[in-house]
Each structure stands twice: as C-alpha cells, then as structure tokens.
TITORNU-538076 format. One record per residue (C-alpha): residue in one letter; residue number from 1; z, y, x. Coordinates in steps of 0.05 Angstrom, whole numbers, padded with zeros to 5 digits. Example, Ala and Ser with C-alpha at 12.3 -4.5 7.8 and 13.67 -1.06 7.14 Angstrom:
% TITORNU-538076
rest,nr,zz,yy,xx
A,1,00156,-00090,00246
S,2,00143,-00021,00273
//
This chain:
% TITORNU-538076
rest,nr,zz,yy,xx
X,1,00773,-00559,-00812
X,2,00722,-00544,-00758
X,3,00749,-00516,-00693
X,4,00701,-00471,-00655
X,5,00717,-00452,-00583
X,6,00691,-00383,-00566
X,7,00680,-00373,-00492
X,8,00692,-00303,-00465
X,9,00632,-00262,-00444
X,10,00620,-00254,-00370
X,11,00653,-00191,-00345
X,12,00609,-00140,-00310
X,13,00623,-00132,-00236
X,14,00600,-00078,-00187
X,15,00547,-00105,-00140
X,16,00579,-00068,-00081
X,17,00645,-00103,-00094
X,18,00611,-00172,-00093
X,19,00573,-00156,-00029
X,20,00635,-00130,00007
X,21,00668,-00197,00022
X,22,00743,-00196,00036
X,23,00733,-00237,00100
X,24,00702,-00219,00168
X,25,00642,-00257,00192
X,26,00579,-00258,00235
X,27,00514,-00290,00213
X,28,00438,-00289,00218
X,29,00401,-00264,00156
X,30,00333,-00260,00125
X,31,00309,-00212,00071
X,32,00242,-00217,00037
X,33,00207,-00173,-00014
X,34,00142,-00139,-00029
X,35,00146,-00102,00039
X,36,00151,-00166,00079
X,37,00204,-00210,00110
X,38,00257,-00186,00158
X,39,00302,-00226,00204
X,40,00365,-00203,00239
X,41,00439,-00209,00251
X,42,00498,-00183,00209
X,43,00569,-00167,00228
X,44,00616,-00157,00169
X,45,00689,-00136,00159
X,46,00718,-00112,00093
X,47,00690,-00042,00081
X,48,00645,-00044,00142
X,49,00580,-00077,00160
X,50,00525,-00074,00213
X,51,00456,-00104,00209
X,52,00406,-00108,00267
X,53,00335,-00129,00250
X,54,00264,-00129,00274
X,55,00207,-00090,00242
X,56,00135,-00076,00259
X,57,00159,-00012,00293
X,58,00210,-00048,00336
X,59,00284,-00062,00329
X,60,00327,-00022,00281
X,61,00399,-00024,00259
X,62,00442,00002,00202
X,63,00517,00013,00201
X,64,00548,00016,00132
X,65,00619,00046,00127
X,66,00641,00040,00055
X,67,00711,00055,00078
X,68,00692,00125,00102
X,69,00631,00138,00057
X,70,00587,00139,00118
X,71,00522,00104,00139
X,72,00478,00108,00201
X,73,00406,00087,00213
X,74,00396,00071,00287
X,75,00335,00064,00331
X,76,00360,00029,00395
X,77,00295,00037,00434
X,78,00298,00113,00425
X,79,00374,00118,00429
X,80,00378,00160,00366
X,81,00409,00155,00297
X,82,00411,00190,00230
X,83,00476,00199,00193
X,84,00480,00194,00117
X,85,00531,00187,00062
X,86,00543,00115,00042
X,87,00528,00133,-00030
X,88,00461,00161,-00009
X,89,00441,00094,00021
X,90,00455,00063,-00047
X,91,00403,00110,-00077
X,92,00353,00092,-00023
X,93,00365,00018,-00037
X,94,00343,00026,-00109
X,95,00409,00048,-00140
X,96,00451,-00010,-00116
X,97,00511,00036,-00114
X,98,00511,00038,-00190
X,99,00486,-00033,-00202
X,100,00531,-00077,-00244
X,101,00521,-00152,-00251
X,102,00544,-00208,-00296
X,103,00551,-00278,-00266
X,104,00548,-00344,-00303
X,105,00571,-00405,-00263
X,106,00519,-00461,-00260
X,107,00547,-00511,-00210
X,108,00557,-00527,-00136
X,109,00507,-00528,-00079
X,110,00508,-00530,-00003
X,111,00472,-00471,00031
X,112,00463,-00472,00107
X,113,00519,-00522,00113
X,114,00568,-00482,00070
X,115,00593,-00506,00003
X,116,00578,-00454,-00050
X,117,00580,-00440,-00124
X,118,00513,-00423,-00156
X,119,00511,-00369,-00209
X,120,00459,-00342,-00256
X,121,00459,-00267,-00244
X,122,00437,-00209,-00288
X,123,00442,-00140,-00257
X,124,00434,-00073,-00293
X,125,00416,-00012,-00252
X,126,00399,00061,-00265
X,127,00345,00082,-00314
X,128,00335,00012,-00342
X,129,00322,-00024,-00275
X,130,00349,-00095,-00270
X,131,00355,-00158,-00230
X,132,00347,-00229,-00258
X,133,00360,-00288,-00213
X,134,00411,-00332,-00179
X,135,00463,-00323,-00125
X,136,00504,-00372,-00084
X,137,00575,-00352,-00063
X,138,00620,-00389,-00015
X,139,00693,-00400,-00035
X,140,00715,-00341,00008
X,141,00668,-00294,-00028
X,142,00611,-00290,00022
X,143,00543,-00288,-00013
X,144,00503,-00340,00024
X,145,00438,-00333,-00015
X,146,00406,-00295,-00073
X,147,00336,-00296,-00103
X,148,00304,-00268,-00165
X,149,00262,-00213,-00196
X,150,00273,-00138,-00192
X,151,00246,-00097,-00249
X,152,00241,-00023,-00234
X,153,00250,00032,-00287
X,154,00174,00039,-00291
X,155,00166,-00035,-00308
X,156,00141,-00056,-00239
X,157,00166,-00126,-00220
X,158,00175,-00157,-00151
X,159,00206,-00220,-00123
X,160,00263,-00213,-00073
X,161,00306,-00262,-00034
X,162,00360,-00260,00019
X,163,00399,-00314,00056
X,164,00450,-00323,00111
X,165,00451,-00377,00164
X,166,00495,-00395,00224
X,167,00556,-00365,00188
X,168,00616,-00356,00234
X,169,00681,-00332,00203
X,170,00730,-00292,00245
X,171,00749,-00223,00268
X,172,00692,-00176,00288
X,173,00698,-00126,00345
X,174,00708,-00058,00313
X,175,00660,-00027,00364
X,176,00603,-00060,00326
X,177,00615,-00009,00270
X,178,00618,00052,00315
X,179,00562,00097,00340
X,180,00540,00086,00412
X,181,00562,00141,00460
X,182,00508,00187,00487
X,183,00456,00177,00432
X,184,00420,00235,00398
X,185,00440,00242,00325
X,186,00422,00282,00263
X,187,00466,00290,00202
X,188,00430,00289,00135
X,189,00491,00288,00090
X,190,00470,00353,00058
X,191,00400,00328,00039
X,192,00393,00307,-00034
X,193,00386,00231,-00039
X,194,00318,00235,-00071
X,195,00291,00272,-00010
X,196,00323,00229,00044
X,197,00265,00182,00057
X,198,00218,00242,00067
X,199,00268,00278,00112
X,200,00278,00217,00156
X,201,00203,00208,00166
X,202,00194,00282,00181
X,203,00248,00279,00235
X,204,00224,00216,00268
X,205,00172,00249,00315
X,206,00225,00299,00337
X,207,00276,00246,00354
X,208,00228,00198,00387
X,209,00191,00253,00427
X,210,00251,00291,00453
//
C-alpha cells in the first residue's frame, strides 16, 4: 500500500496583522519602488507606528494608530498635519487594508544581523491586484525584509522592496505616537478615500502658506 502525505495548504493571513508585530522596536528603514527610494526611522509598538523619512520636498512623517483607527501625515518643517482614518491610509497604500497573503517557508537567513525565516509570499488585493515575492521574518514576528513584484488591477507591474536595519527591541516612548502640541491640523476623515490624495495636495498651499 502506498502512503501519501498531504501537506495542508498555507492559510491566508491579513497583511496588516503580519506587519503589526507584537513587540516594540526602533529601527532604520528603506523602501524602494517606481517612485524612488526612501530612507528613514521607524518606531513601533503593537497597534501603533511612526515613520520619519526624507523626500525631495523635505522631511515628512506618518503616525499610524491601528488601535484607534487614526492616521496622521506630518510636515515638521511647516508644523502642520493632516488627520485621516487608518482604513483610508490602507486605500492610499494600494488597498493594503484588504490584502491577504499566503506564506510558504523556504529556510533560514540572517538579515542585518538578525536571524530570520524566509518565506515565499503571495498576496491578493482588491480588484485582482497582487504581490509575488519573498519576506524575511525574525522569530519575534518583525518583518526585516521584503521584495517582489506588485501587479495592479490594470496589469501594471512594478518592483518593490523594503528592509530594516539597526533593529533595537524595547519599549518605545508613547509620545512618539502623539501629535505635537501647537501644530496646525486639518481633519479629512469625512473625505472619501478615493479623493484623499487630491484633497491633501489641494490643502498643501494653504497649510504651508499660513
């Protein structure tokens, strides 16, 4: 008699759950895609994250509060911010709020001095969009690296990559996830997600020229 072992299929996981590590940490990060490469710093605690980074228009920051369904885009040089719903940021980021992924373990690697497990990752997003690539996760759940191809619903493909370095585990000051006092702010929670990018650009001259 032939015995056949059937391995269970990989279970789909929400991308947001995988990215929201259950440990607190600080690190440097890089993100690259068809719009260029960005470098910055990240502070993370379960349900909360802040990223500061440089762009051609100067420094910017984003505070993501999954725990309160809030998000803020900050412009430190102008001392202003725009408030959004956390779910709306997911729409701006290509539908990552609805992205589900399936991971297949491939082996072990060391990334930026951290021992990780490497996975093949297939992600399925809204309207047929998808991600095909690899991701490296530390034992504590921190995603140290990811790279692959994003295919949009219109068939357009682009290469993307992100990585952490100088990872430091430990409690993060809660003030990093709070809005600075005295800054000018605008609340766009009532704006439909598909119109957010246009609304933010329309408000920029008002905020910067006040």
